[in-house]
C-alpha positions in Angstrom: 37.4 17.6 -31.8 37.0 14.4 -30.2 37.0 17.0 -26.7 34.3 18.9 -28.0 32.4 15.8 -28.9 33.1 14.2 -25.5 31.3 17.5 -23.6 28.6 17.3 -25.9 27.7 13.9 -25.3 28.2 14.0 -21.3 26.2 17.1 -21.0 23.6 15.0 -23.5 23.4 12.4 -20.9 23.7 14.6 -17.7 20.9 16.9 -19.1 18.9 13.9 -19.8 19.0 12.0 -16.5 18.6 14.8 -14.8 15.3 15.5 -16.2 14.2 12.1 -15.9 14.9 12.0 -12.2 13.3 15.2 -11.9 10.1 14.0 -13.8 9.9 10.5 -11.4 9.9 13.5 -8.6 7.3 14.8 -9.6 4.8 11.3 -10.8 5.7 11.0 -6.8 3.6 14.1 -6.3 0.9 13.2 -8.9 0.3 10.1 -8.1 -2.0 8.7 -5.0 -2.1 4.8 -5.0 1.0 3.4 -3.8 2.1 1.0 -6.2 2.1 3.8 -8.8 4.2 5.5 -6.6 6.5 3.6 -6.3 6.7 2.6 -10.4 7.8 5.9 -10.9 10.2 6.2 -8.8 11.7 3.1 -9.6 11.7 3.3 -13.0 12.8 7.1 -12.6 15.4 6.0 -10.4 16.8 3.6 -13.0 16.8 5.3 -16.1 17.8 8.7 -14.8 20.6 7.6 -13.1 21.9 5.0 -15.8 22.1 8.2 -17.9 23.9 10.1 -15.2 26.3 7.7 -15.0 26.6 6.6 -18.7 27.5 11.0 -19.1 30.7 10.4 -16.4 31.5 7.6 -18.0 32.1 9.2 -21.1 34.1 11.9 -19.9 36.2 9.7 -17.5 40.0 10.4 -17.7 40.8 7.0 -16.4 39.4 3.7 -18.2 39.3 2.1 -15.0 37.6 4.9 -13.9 35.1 4.0 -16.8 35.2 0.5 -15.3 34.3 1.2 -12.0 31.2 3.5 -13.6 30.1 0.9 -15.6 30.4 -2.0 -12.6 28.4 0.5 -10.8 25.4 1.2 -13.3 25.1 -2.7 -14.4 24.9 -3.2 -10.0 22.1 -0.2 -10.0 20.6 -1.8 -13.2 20.1 -5.2 -11.6 19.0 -3.9 -7.8 16.7 -1.3 -8.3 14.1 -3.4 -9.9 14.9 -6.3 -7.7 14.5 -4.1 -4.6 11.0 -1.8 -6.1 9.8 -5.7 -6.6 10.4 -6.5 -3.4 8.4 -3.4 -1.8 5.5 -3.7 -4.4 5.1 -7.7 -3.1 5.2 -6.5 0.4 2.7 -3.5 0.2 0.4 -6.3 -1.8 1.2 -9.2 1.4 0.0 -6.4 3.9 -2.8 -4.0 2.3 -6.1 -6.1 2.6 -7.6 -3.2 0.4 -4.4 -3.0 -2.4 -6.9 -4.0 -5.3 -9.5 -0.4 -4.1 -8.5 2.1 -6.2 -9.9 5.6 -5.7 -13.0 6.1 -7.6 -13.0 7.4 -11.4 -14.1 10.7 -10.2 -11.4 11.5 -7.7 -9.6 14.1 -9.5 -12.3 16.1 -10.8 -13.4 16.2 -6.5 -10.2 17.7 -5.6 -10.2 20.5 -8.4 -13.7 21.2 -7.6 -12.4 22.4 -4.2 
């Protein structure tokens, strides 16, 4: 009984993590502005990798493997948002036109063509 529960939890976490990662890739292609793209990538990567690694932690055969995976989760949980923030600060610093957003009818013009 416990093996089935472990299998179901592992599968659920892995599938939800992969769905989140696929959604973040779609967000990368959908958004036009670089900071919006970066936000979709950073949040999707952090949450998707977290769910995938949690699924692997549940299915770990040994406590040492589970602890290593939890350490990786902790490192990624701190490192990914910090690196995304540094990239956003760099974009704001080097791009003088970062406050100029595309016009409101930008998507409607593309759809009409």
